[in-house]
C-alpha positions as CSV (number, residue, x, y, z in Angstrom):
1,M,15.6,-12.5,-35.8
2,K,11.9,-10.4,-35.1
3,K,12.4,-8.3,-32.2
4,P,10.5,-8.4,-29.7
5,D,7.2,-6.0,-29.2
6,Y,7.8,-3.6,-25.9
7,V,5.4,-2.5,-23.8
8,T,6.2,0.6,-21.1
9,A,4.0,-0.3,-17.9
10,E,1.3,2.6,-18.3
11,Q,0.9,0.9,-21.2
12,F,0.8,-2.6,-19.7
13,H,-2.1,-1.5,-17.1
14,R,-4.2,0.2,-19.5
15,K,-4.4,-2.9,-21.3
16,L,-4.7,-5.1,-18.2
17,L,-7.9,-2.4,-17.0
18,A,-9.3,-2.7,-20.3
19,N,-10.9,-6.1,-19.3
20,P,-13.5,-5.4,-16.2
21,K,-12.4,-8.4,-14.2
22,V,-9.4,-6.8,-13.7
23,K,-10.7,-3.7,-13.8
24,K,-13.1,-4.2,-10.8
25,A,-10.4,-6.5,-8.7
26,Y,-8.4,-3.2,-8.6
27,D,-10.9,-0.6,-7.8
28,D,-11.6,-3.2,-4.9
29,L,-8.2,-3.4,-3.5
30,Q,-8.3,0.7,-4.1
31,P,-8.5,1.3,0.0
32,E,-5.6,-1.4,0.5
33,F,-3.4,0.3,-2.2
34,A,-3.9,4.0,-0.8
35,I,-3.0,2.3,3.3
36,A,0.3,0.8,1.4
37,R,1.4,4.2,-0.1
38,S,0.7,6.0,3.1
39,I,2.3,4.0,5.5
40,I,5.8,3.7,3.1
41,E,5.8,7.8,2.6
42,A,5.7,8.1,6.0
43,R,8.3,5.4,6.7
44,I,10.3,6.9,4.3
45,K,9.8,10.6,5.4
46,N,11.1,9.9,8.6
47,N,13.8,8.0,7.7
48,I,12.7,4.4,9.4
49,S,13.6,0.9,8.4
50,Q,10.7,-1.6,8.4
51,E,12.3,-3.3,10.9
52,E,12.5,0.0,13.0
53,L,8.8,0.9,13.0
54,A,8.0,-2.9,13.9
55,R,10.2,-2.2,17.0
56,K,8.3,1.3,17.6
57,M,4.8,-0.8,16.9
58,G,6.1,-3.5,19.3
59,T,5.6,-6.2,16.6
60,G,7.7,-8.1,13.7
61,Q,9.1,-6.1,10.4
62,A,6.7,-9.1,8.5
63,V,3.9,-7.6,9.4
64,I,5.3,-3.6,8.0
65,S,6.5,-5.8,5.2
66,R,2.8,-7.1,4.2
67,L,1.0,-3.7,4.8
68,E,3.4,-2.4,2.9
69,G,2.9,-4.8,0.3
70,A,-1.1,-4.4,0.5
71,N,-1.4,-8.1,1.3
72,A,-3.0,-7.4,4.9
73,S,-6.0,-5.8,5.6
74,P,-4.9,-4.1,8.5
75,S,-7.5,-3.7,11.7
76,L,-8.1,-0.1,13.0
77,S,-5.7,-0.6,16.0
78,L,-3.2,-1.7,14.4
79,I,-3.8,1.0,12.1
80,K,-3.9,3.5,15.1
81,R,-0.7,1.7,16.2
82,L,1.6,2.5,13.4
83,A,0.3,6.1,12.9
84,N,1.6,6.6,16.9
85,A,4.8,4.9,15.8
86,L,5.5,8.1,13.2
87,G,4.2,10.8,15.3
88,L,1.0,10.9,13.3
89,K,-2.8,10.8,13.4
90,V,-5.1,8.9,11.8
91,E,-8.0,10.4,9.8
92,L,-10.6,8.5,8.5
93,R,-13.0,10.2,5.0
94,F,-15.6,8.8,3.1
95,T,-15.8,10.2,-0.2
96,P,-18.7,9.8,-3.2
97,R,-17.6,7.6,-6.0
């Protein structure tokens, strides 16, 4: 019996991004991914759960889960509430492509 060919996650990622349509969709989602990554890092650094963060913000845990899963495009108002609950400030930058 032939052994299956395994690839690493990085190899799979590179293969997917070789497709121009996939690459464009991935690039288009970078702001959402960056927001999600920042929320997760800040929450872990503050050692609080999604539920605790939601309570501090006056929202539900599902909202935090959607944000961390990059399944939502949060309003600036929500981002400011989130930053406030984490004891952070919001900075917005535009950079060249």
